C-alpha positions as CSV (number, residue, x, y, z in Angstrom):
1,X,47.2,169.0,207.9
2,X,47.1,172.7,207.1
3,X,44.7,175.3,205.9
4,X,46.1,175.3,202.4
5,X,44.8,176.4,199.0
6,X,44.9,174.0,196.2
7,X,45.4,175.1,192.6
8,X,42.2,174.6,190.6
9,X,42.1,171.8,188.2
10,X,41.4,171.8,184.5
11,X,38.2,173.9,184.5
12,X,40.2,176.8,185.7
13,X,43.0,176.5,183.2
14,X,41.1,178.2,180.4
15,X,40.4,181.1,182.7
16,X,44.1,182.0,183.0
17,X,44.5,182.9,179.4
18,X,44.9,186.7,179.4
19,X,43.4,187.3,176.0
20,X,40.5,184.9,176.2
21,X,37.4,186.3,174.5
22,X,33.9,186.5,175.9
23,X,32.8,183.0,176.7
24,X,29.7,181.4,175.1
25,X,26.7,180.7,177.3
26,X,24.3,177.8,176.9
27,X,21.5,178.6,174.5
28,X,18.8,179.2,177.2
29,X,20.9,181.5,179.2
30,X,22.4,183.3,176.1
31,X,18.8,184.2,175.2
32,X,18.2,185.5,178.8
33,X,21.3,187.6,178.6
34,X,20.1,188.9,175.2
35,X,16.9,190.0,176.9
36,X,18.5,191.5,180.0
37,X,21.5,193.7,180.4
38,X,24.6,191.8,181.7
39,X,24.4,193.6,185.1
40,X,20.7,192.8,185.4
41,X,21.3,189.2,184.4
42,X,24.0,188.9,187.1
43,X,21.6,190.3,189.7
44,X,19.0,187.7,188.7
45,X,21.7,185.0,188.9
46,X,22.6,186.1,192.4
47,X,19.1,185.3,193.6
48,X,19.6,181.7,192.4
49,X,23.0,181.5,194.0
50,X,21.4,182.5,197.3
51,X,18.7,179.8,196.9
52,X,21.1,177.0,196.1
53,X,23.5,178.1,198.9
54,X,20.6,178.4,201.4
55,X,19.5,174.9,200.5
56,X,23.0,173.6,201.0
57,X,23.4,175.3,204.3
58,X,20.1,173.9,205.6
59,X,21.3,170.4,204.7
60,X,24.7,171.1,206.3
61,X,23.2,172.3,209.6
62,X,20.9,169.2,209.7
63,X,23.8,167.0,209.0
64,X,25.8,168.4,211.9
65,X,22.8,168.0,214.2
66,X,22.2,164.4,213.1
67,X,25.9,163.5,213.4
68,X,26.0,165.0,216.9
69,X,22.9,163.1,218.0
70,X,24.2,159.8,216.5
71,X,27.7,160.1,218.0
72,X,27.4,161.9,221.3
73,X,23.7,161.8,222.1
74,X,21.3,164.7,222.7
75,X,22.9,165.8,226.0
76,X,26.5,164.6,226.3
77,X,27.2,163.7,229.9
78,X,30.5,164.3,231.8
79,X,32.9,161.4,232.4
80,X,31.6,159.1,229.6
81,X,34.1,157.5,227.3
82,X,32.4,158.7,224.2
83,X,33.4,162.3,225.0
84,X,37.1,161.7,224.2
85,X,36.8,158.5,222.1
86,X,34.4,159.8,219.4
87,X,36.3,163.0,218.5
88,X,39.5,161.1,218.3
89,X,38.2,158.3,216.1
90,X,36.3,160.7,213.8
91,X,39.3,162.9,213.6
92,X,41.3,160.0,212.2
93,X,38.6,159.2,209.7
94,X,38.4,162.9,208.6
95,X,42.1,163.1,208.2
96,X,42.1,160.1,205.9
97,X,39.3,161.5,203.8
98,X,40.9,164.9,203.6
99,X,44.4,163.6,202.7
100,X,43.3,161.1,200.0
101,X,40.0,162.6,198.6
102,X,39.6,166.3,199.4
103,X,43.0,167.9,200.0
104,X,41.6,171.4,199.3
105,X,39.1,171.6,202.2
106,X,41.5,172.0,205.2
107,X,40.9,174.9,207.5
108,X,38.1,177.4,207.6
109,X,37.6,178.3,203.9
110,X,37.7,182.1,204.1
111,X,41.2,182.4,202.7
112,X,40.5,179.8,200.0
113,X,37.5,181.9,198.9
114,X,39.6,185.0,198.9
115,X,42.3,183.2,196.9
116,X,39.7,182.2,194.3
117,X,38.9,185.9,193.8
118,X,42.5,187.2,193.5
119,X,44.5,184.2,192.2
120,X,42.3,181.6,190.5
121,X,39.9,183.7,188.5
122,X,37.0,182.7,190.7
123,X,37.4,179.0,190.3
124,X,36.6,176.8,193.3
125,X,36.1,173.1,192.3
126,X,32.7,171.8,193.2
127,X,34.3,168.8,194.9
128,X,35.4,171.4,197.5
129,X,31.8,172.0,198.5
130,X,31.1,168.2,198.7
131,X,34.2,167.6,200.8
132,X,33.7,170.6,203.1
133,X,30.1,169.5,203.7
134,X,31.0,165.9,204.6
135,X,34.1,166.4,206.6
136,X,33.1,169.6,208.5
137,X,29.7,167.9,209.4
138,X,31.6,164.9,210.8
139,X,34.2,167.0,212.6
140,X,31.8,169.5,214.2
141,X,29.2,166.9,214.9
142,X,31.7,164.7,216.7
143,X,32.7,167.5,219.0
144,X,35.7,169.3,217.5
145,X,35.8,172.8,218.7
146,X,34.9,174.5,215.4
147,X,32.0,176.2,213.8
148,X,29.8,175.8,210.7
149,X,29.8,179.4,209.5
150,X,33.2,179.5,207.7
151,X,32.5,176.1,206.0
152,X,29.1,177.4,205.0
153,X,30.8,180.4,203.4
154,X,33.1,178.2,201.3
155,X,30.3,175.9,200.4
156,X,28.3,178.8,199.1
157,X,31.3,180.1,197.2
158,X,32.0,176.7,195.6
159,X,28.4,176.3,194.5
160,X,28.4,179.8,193.0
161,X,31.7,179.2,191.2
162,X,30.4,175.9,189.8
163,X,27.2,177.6,188.6
164,X,29.2,180.4,186.9
165,X,31.4,177.9,185.1
166,X,28.4,175.9,184.0
167,X,26.8,179.0,182.6
168,X,30.2,180.1,181.1
169,X,29.9,183.6,182.4
170,X,32.6,186.2,181.6
171,X,35.8,186.0,183.4
172,X,35.1,189.3,185.4
173,X,31.8,188.0,186.5
174,X,33.2,184.6,187.4
175,X,35.7,186.2,189.7
176,X,32.8,187.8,191.6
177,X,30.7,184.6,191.8
178,X,32.7,183.2,194.7
179,X,32.2,186.3,197.0
180,X,28.5,186.4,196.1
181,X,28.2,182.8,197.0
182,X,30.3,183.3,200.2
183,X,27.8,186.0,201.3
184,X,24.9,183.7,200.7
185,X,26.5,180.8,202.6
186,X,27.5,183.0,205.6
187,X,24.1,184.7,205.7
188,X,22.4,181.4,205.8
189,X,24.6,180.1,208.5
190,X,24.2,183.1,210.7
191,X,20.6,183.9,209.7
192,X,22.0,187.5,209.5
193,X,22.2,188.9,206.0
194,X,23.6,192.4,206.9
195,X,26.5,190.9,208.8
196,X,27.3,188.5,206.0
197,X,27.3,191.3,203.4
198,X,29.5,193.5,205.5
199,X,32.0,190.6,206.2
200,X,32.3,189.7,202.5
201,X,32.9,193.4,201.5
202,X,35.1,194.1,204.5
203,X,37.3,191.0,204.4
204,X,37.0,189.2,201.1
205,X,36.3,191.8,198.3
206,X,37.5,195.0,200.0
207,X,35.7,197.2,197.6
208,X,32.2,197.6,196.3
209,X,30.1,199.2,193.6
210,X,26.4,199.4,193.1
211,X,26.5,196.2,191.0
212,X,28.6,194.2,193.5
213,X,26.6,195.4,196.5
214,X,23.3,194.6,194.8
215,X,24.5,191.0,193.9
216,X,25.9,190.3,197.4
217,X,22.7,191.7,199.1
218,X,20.3,189.7,196.8
219,X,22.3,186.5,197.4
220,X,22.4,187.0,201.1
221,X,18.7,187.8,201.5
222,X,17.5,185.0,199.3
223,X,19.6,182.4,201.2
224,X,18.2,183.7,204.5
225,X,14.7,183.4,203.1
226,X,15.4,179.8,202.3
227,X,16.8,179.0,205.7
228,X,13.9,180.6,207.5
229,X,11.4,178.8,205.3
230,X,12.9,175.4,206.3
231,X,14.2,176.0,209.8
232,X,12.1,178.8,211.0
233,X,12.8,182.5,211.6
234,X,14.0,182.1,215.2
235,X,17.4,183.7,215.8
236,X,20.4,181.7,217.0
237,X,19.8,182.7,220.6
238,X,16.9,183.4,222.9
239,X,17.8,187.0,223.7
240,X,16.9,188.1,227.2
241,X,16.1,191.6,228.2
242,X,19.1,193.8,227.5
243,X,19.4,197.3,228.7
244,X,21.7,200.3,228.7
245,X,20.6,203.2,230.9
246,X,23.6,204.7,232.6
247,X,26.2,206.4,230.3
248,X,28.8,205.9,233.1
249,X,28.7,202.2,232.4
250,X,30.6,202.8,229.1
251,X,33.7,202.7,231.3
252,X,32.8,199.1,232.2
253,X,32.3,198.2,228.6
254,X,35.6,199.8,227.7
255,X,37.2,197.5,230.3
256,X,35.5,194.6,228.6
257,X,37.0,195.8,225.3
258,X,40.5,195.8,226.8
259,X,40.1,192.3,228.2
260,X,38.6,191.1,225.0
261,X,41.4,192.6,222.9
262,X,44.1,190.9,225.0
263,X,42.2,187.6,224.8
264,X,41.9,188.0,221.0
265,X,45.6,188.5,220.7
266,X,46.4,185.5,222.9
267,X,44.0,183.4,220.8
268,X,45.5,184.6,217.5
269,X,49.1,184.2,218.6
270,X,48.5,180.6,219.9
271,X,47.2,179.7,216.4
272,X,50.0,181.6,214.6
273,X,52.6,179.9,216.8
274,X,51.4,176.3,216.6
275,X,50.1,176.0,213.0
276,X,53.4,176.4,211.1
277,X,55.1,174.0,213.5
278,X,52.6,171.3,213.0
279,X,52.8,171.8,209.2
280,X,56.5,171.3,209.4
281,X,56.2,167.9,211.0
282,X,56.6,164.8,208.8
283,X,53.6,164.1,206.5
284,X,52.6,160.9,208.3
285,X,51.8,162.9,211.4
286,X,49.0,164.6,209.5
287,X,46.9,161.5,209.8
288,X,47.0,161.7,213.6
289,X,46.9,165.5,214.2
290,X,43.1,165.8,213.9
291,X,42.7,162.6,216.1
292,X,45.0,164.1,218.7
293,X,43.1,167.4,218.6
294,X,39.9,165.5,219.0
295,X,41.3,163.6,222.0
296,X,42.4,166.8,223.7
297,X,39.0,168.4,223.1
298,X,37.3,165.3,224.3
299,X,39.4,165.2,227.5
300,X,38.5,168.8,228.3
301,X,34.8,167.7,228.0
302,X,35.4,164.6,230.0
303,X,37.0,166.5,232.8
304,X,34.0,168.7,233.3
305,X,33.6,171.2,230.4
306,X,31.6,169.5,227.6
307,X,30.3,172.9,226.7
308,X,33.5,173.6,224.7
309,X,32.8,170.8,222.3
310,X,31.2,171.7,218.9
311,X,29.9,175.1,218.0
312,X,28.6,175.7,221.6
313,X,25.4,177.7,220.7
314,X,23.4,176.1,223.5
315,X,26.0,177.1,226.1
316,X,26.1,180.7,224.8
317,X,22.3,180.8,225.2
318,X,22.6,179.6,228.8
319,X,25.3,182.2,229.5
320,X,23.0,184.9,228.3
321,X,20.4,183.8,230.8
322,X,22.8,183.8,233.7
323,X,23.1,180.1,234.2
324,X,26.8,180.1,234.9
325,X,28.8,181.7,237.7
326,X,31.6,184.0,236.6
327,X,34.3,181.5,237.5
328,X,32.7,178.9,235.2
329,X,32.4,181.5,232.4
330,X,36.1,182.4,232.7
331,X,37.1,178.7,232.7
332,X,35.0,178.0,229.7
333,X,36.5,180.9,227.8
334,X,40.0,179.7,228.5
335,X,39.2,176.1,227.7
336,X,37.5,177.1,224.4
337,X,40.7,179.0,223.4
338,X,42.7,175.8,224.0
339,X,40.2,173.5,222.3
340,X,39.7,175.7,219.2
341,X,43.4,176.2,218.8
342,X,44.3,172.5,218.8
343,X,41.3,171.8,216.5
344,X,42.1,174.5,214.0
345,X,45.9,174.0,213.8
346,X,45.4,170.3,213.2
347,X,43.9,171.2,209.8
348,X,40.5,169.8,210.7
349,X,37.8,171.4,208.4
350,X,35.8,173.8,210.4
351,X,35.4,177.5,211.2
352,X,36.4,180.0,213.8
353,X,33.3,182.2,213.8
354,X,31.3,180.2,216.3
355,X,34.3,179.6,218.7
356,X,35.0,183.3,218.6
357,X,31.4,184.1,219.6
358,X,31.6,181.5,222.3
359,X,34.8,182.9,223.8
360,X,33.5,186.4,223.7
361,X,30.2,185.4,225.3
362,X,31.8,183.7,228.2
363,X,34.4,186.4,228.6
364,X,31.8,189.1,228.5
365,X,29.6,187.4,231.1
366,X,32.6,186.8,233.4
367,X,33.8,190.4,233.2
368,X,30.3,191.8,233.6
369,X,29.7,189.7,236.8
370,X,33.1,190.7,238.2
371,X,32.4,194.4,237.5
372,X,29.0,194.2,239.2
373,X,30.6,192.6,242.3
374,X,32.7,195.7,242.8
375,X,30.3,198.2,241.4
376,X,26.7,197.0,242.3
377,X,25.2,200.1,240.8
378,X,25.9,198.9,237.3
379,X,22.5,198.1,235.7
380,X,23.7,196.1,232.7
381,X,22.4,192.5,232.8
382,X,24.5,189.4,232.2
383,X,22.8,189.0,228.9
384,X,23.9,192.4,227.8
385,X,27.6,191.8,228.7
386,X,27.4,188.4,227.0
387,X,26.2,190.0,223.8
388,X,28.7,192.8,223.9
389,X,31.4,190.2,224.6
390,X,30.5,188.4,221.4
391,X,31.2,191.5,219.4
392,X,34.4,192.3,221.3
393,X,36.1,189.0,220.3
394,X,34.7,189.2,216.8
395,X,36.3,192.7,216.4
396,X,39.5,191.8,218.1
397,X,40.2,188.4,216.7
398,X,38.8,188.5,213.2
399,X,39.5,192.3,212.9
400,X,36.3,193.2,211.1
401,X,35.0,196.1,213.2
402,X,31.9,197.0,211.2
403,X,30.8,193.4,210.8
404,X,31.2,192.8,214.6
405,X,28.8,195.7,215.4
406,X,26.0,194.7,213.1
407,X,26.4,191.0,213.9
408,X,25.6,191.8,217.6
409,X,22.7,194.0,216.6
410,X,21.3,191.4,214.2
411,X,21.6,188.6,216.7
412,X,20.0,190.6,219.5
413,X,17.5,192.6,217.5
414,X,18.0,195.3,220.2
415,X,19.5,198.6,219.1
416,X,19.5,200.0,222.7
417,X,22.9,198.4,223.2
418,X,24.5,199.9,220.1
419,X,26.5,202.4,222.1
420,X,28.1,199.8,224.4
421,X,28.8,197.6,221.4
422,X,30.5,200.4,219.5
423,X,32.6,201.4,222.5
424,X,33.7,197.9,223.5
425,X,34.3,196.7,219.9
426,X,36.4,199.8,219.1
427,X,38.5,199.4,222.1
428,X,39.0,195.7,221.4
429,X,40.0,196.4,217.8
430,X,42.5,199.0,218.8
431,X,44.0,196.9,221.5
432,X,44.3,194.0,219.1
433,X,45.9,196.2,216.4
434,X,48.3,197.6,218.9
435,X,49.5,194.2,220.2
436,X,49.4,192.2,216.9
437,X,50.1,193.9,213.6
438,X,49.0,191.2,211.3
439,X,45.3,190.1,211.3
440,X,44.6,186.4,211.7
441,X,43.4,185.8,208.1
442,X,46.5,187.6,206.7
443,X,48.7,185.6,209.0
444,X,47.3,182.3,207.8
445,X,47.6,183.4,204.2
446,X,51.3,184.3,204.6
447,X,52.0,181.0,206.4
448,X,50.6,179.2,203.3
449,X,52.9,181.2,201.0
450,X,50.2,183.1,199.3
451,X,50.3,186.8,198.5
452,X,46.8,188.2,198.9
453,X,45.9,191.8,199.5
454,X,45.6,192.7,203.2
455,X,42.4,194.6,203.3
456,X,43.1,196.0,206.7
457,X,46.4,197.3,205.6
458,X,44.7,198.9,202.6
459,X,42.1,200.5,204.9
460,X,44.8,201.9,207.1
461,X,47.1,203.0,204.3
462,X,47.6,206.8,204.1
463,X,46.0,208.2,201.0
464,X,47.9,210.8,199.0
465,X,45.8,213.7,197.7
466,X,46.4,216.1,194.9
467,X,47.1,218.8,197.4
468,X,50.1,216.8,198.7
469,X,51.9,217.2,195.3
470,X,50.5,220.6,194.5
471,X,52.9,223.4,193.5
472,X,52.2,227.1,194.2
473,X,50.1,229.2,191.8
474,X,52.3,230.3,188.9
475,X,53.4,233.9,189.1
476,X,52.4,234.5,185.5
477,X,49.1,233.3,184.0
478,X,48.3,234.2,180.4
479,X,44.9,235.5,179.2
480,X,43.4,233.8,176.2
481,X,41.5,237.0,175.1
482,X,44.8,239.0,174.8
483,X,47.0,239.1,171.7
484,X,49.8,236.7,171.2
485,X,52.3,239.6,171.2
486,X,50.9,241.0,174.5
487,X,51.2,237.6,176.2
488,X,54.7,237.2,174.7
489,X,55.8,240.5,176.3
490,X,54.3,239.4,179.6
491,X,56.7,236.4,179.8
492,X,59.9,238.1,178.7
493,X,61.4,238.4,182.2
494,X,60.3,234.9,183.3
495,X,62.5,231.8,183.2
496,X,59.5,229.4,183.1
497,X,59.1,227.1,180.1
498,X,55.4,226.4,180.4
499,X,52.6,228.8,181.2
500,X,48.9,228.3,182.1
501,X,46.3,230.2,180.0
502,X,43.0,231.2,181.5
503,X,40.2,230.4,179.0
504,X,36.8,232.0,179.0
505,X,34.5,231.2,180.8
506,X,36.0,228.6,183.1
507,X,38.6,226.6,181.2
508,X,42.4,226.3,181.4
509,X,45.1,225.6,178.8
510,X,48.9,225.5,178.7
511,X,51.4,226.8,176.2
512,X,55.2,226.6,176.1
513,X,57.5,229.5,175.6
514,X,58.8,228.0,172.4
515,X,55.3,227.6,171.0
516,X,54.5,231.3,171.8
517,X,57.7,232.4,170.1
518,X,56.9,230.3,167.0
519,X,53.4,231.9,166.7
520,X,55.0,235.4,166.8
521,X,57.5,234.5,164.1
522,X,54.7,233.2,162.0
523,X,53.1,236.6,162.0
524,X,50.3,235.7,164.4
525,X,51.2,238.3,167.0
526,X,47.9,240.2,166.4
527,X,45.8,237.1,166.8
528,X,44.3,236.4,170.2
529,X,45.8,233.6,172.0
530,X,42.4,231.8,172.2
531,X,42.2,231.8,168.4
532,X,45.5,229.8,168.0
533,X,45.1,227.4,170.9
534,X,43.4,224.1,170.7
535,X,39.7,224.4,171.7
536,X,39.9,221.5,174.1
537,X,40.9,222.7,177.6
538,X,43.1,220.9,180.1
539,X,41.1,218.8,182.7
540,X,41.1,220.4,186.1
541,X,41.8,218.7,189.4
542,X,40.6,219.4,193.0
543,X,42.9,219.5,196.0
544,X,41.0,216.7,197.9
545,X,41.1,214.2,195.0
546,X,43.3,211.1,195.3
547,X,46.7,211.7,193.8
548,X,46.2,208.7,191.5
549,X,43.7,210.9,189.6
550,X,46.6,213.2,188.6
551,X,48.4,210.3,187.0
552,X,45.8,210.2,184.2
553,X,46.8,213.7,183.1
554,X,50.4,214.5,183.9
555,X,51.7,212.4,181.0
556,X,49.8,214.4,178.5
557,X,50.0,217.9,180.0
558,X,53.1,219.6,181.5
559,X,50.9,221.5,184.0
560,X,47.5,220.5,185.4
561,X,45.5,223.2,187.2
562,X,44.1,222.5,190.6
563,X,41.0,224.6,191.2
564,X,38.6,225.3,194.0
565,X,35.4,223.3,194.0
566,X,33.3,226.4,194.7
567,X,34.9,228.5,192.0
568,X,36.6,226.9,189.0
569,X,38.3,230.2,188.2
570,X,40.0,230.2,191.6
571,X,43.4,228.5,191.1
572,X,44.7,226.7,194.2
573,X,47.9,225.6,192.5
574,X,49.2,223.2,189.8
575,X,50.7,219.7,189.6
576,X,53.3,218.5,187.2
577,X,54.7,215.1,186.4
578,X,57.8,215.8,188.5
579,X,55.8,216.9,191.5
580,X,53.6,213.8,191.4
581,X,56.4,211.4,191.0
582,X,58.4,213.1,193.7
583,X,55.5,212.7,196.1
584,X,55.4,208.9,195.3
585,X,59.1,208.8,196.1
586,X,60.3,208.1,192.5
587,X,61.5,210.0,189.4
588,X,59.7,210.3,186.2
589,X,61.4,207.9,183.8
590,X,60.8,209.9,180.6
591,X,61.0,213.5,179.6
592,X,58.0,215.9,180.1
593,X,56.3,216.3,176.7
594,X,56.0,219.8,175.2
595,X,52.5,221.2,175.3
596,X,51.3,223.3,172.4
């Protein structure tokens, strides 16, 4: 099985019509939209999305816990047959359900949500939420090394998409329903609204406006309120005392960032290597791949590391409180990479967020203990290194640097460690980028044959500015208050065809040599140039503006002035169509229009 994206069924077909008019809404909601502005209505709708997503995630978390208790018991013991038999048998059951009933729920769900935004007009079938809930709860509860956060994200997105289609909201709003629901689901799963908002903006949407940000925030906050109402306001972990007193320790955290970056790349490359090879196997093997993955994970637990089974939150909590020696922490980190890799590449529904946190926690604790063995003066506690390690793997593996920082701060509630987190996460992110060019989510997308925007590539792309295509200040600038004849005399020795005109008090215009000569022949030589020019001035640009801004004007004006922000009469230069297209590496396909 694979982490594939399934084309939406009939409900989405109507959404693909390019000229489809504004959709009707049911009578009650049409009245509401008549009372509220569309943006306000969407904000109100986001609150309800958060409520529904929060309720779904509460049920999802309870389903995972109940499944775990029923299949493995409250405290799985080493060397019991259930440790390897249960994940294998449940893996086979999940494979049958996925293949025959819910083929669109494979993998984590992040890429599917992103595809809904960019390809399928926001449509995620509601059956996706049902299938993800059922199969992910079975897989994670039975011990597969996967997490509930990514499935919660897709469940929230699917609920939001279904609600949007039921209300028949506009196409533009429907596209945004999935990311809003994704933020609500992720916030409920993490009990961390800020991290969820940042992740959705950083990885799924890639842009934001006041309306988008408001909707995402309201959905995330309302879902967290629901979760805390039913499950309590306690954080995921019992955070011990974490300290940062000695700035020299930043070197130790930078070392942790290097180790975490290397581990992130190893983790990502193992998934990127195995996943397409398993997908290429005959279709009948897809029935047995999740079962084999469950068997491997179970054997790891049977041989002495049951902590790697499931999400592993309890083990992360124990690591924070120093209950494992550094050797055990290192082994658990390595085994979790192996267990998560085989679980994920088999196509078993489940997420990578929790395993990433687990690997980072164990790695951080191990590196911290080793560093303190050689440098006893280091004052950072094991809990501090464990927390920083979580962010390190999050930044290096998922490649969401801002989300990784706030995730650690929200989980710990301790802003004293913000500097170590920033240093370690930045180092990990840079190491990961240096060793692996393509982020994991982009890699999975390309393996599935989809073309989705790489938001990291967009963030790193060099932005061209107006000053990059700017030409020098023209030697001759005409004055609008002078006569046409005087301005004509001024350009006699010039070979230019178009000239800028300075208008009073701060405007600019342009006129061609041919137009000026025609005015003279028509007997308007004693008229001021201002009296015969159009009153509307040419829009001005500023040097620091994106070069895309110039494209709006260079088709209509031969020359566009570039002025200083502090003094609009101070001309920095000009841009033309040729200069702009030359900077983009292409030629203007049509002639420059005559101005005047």
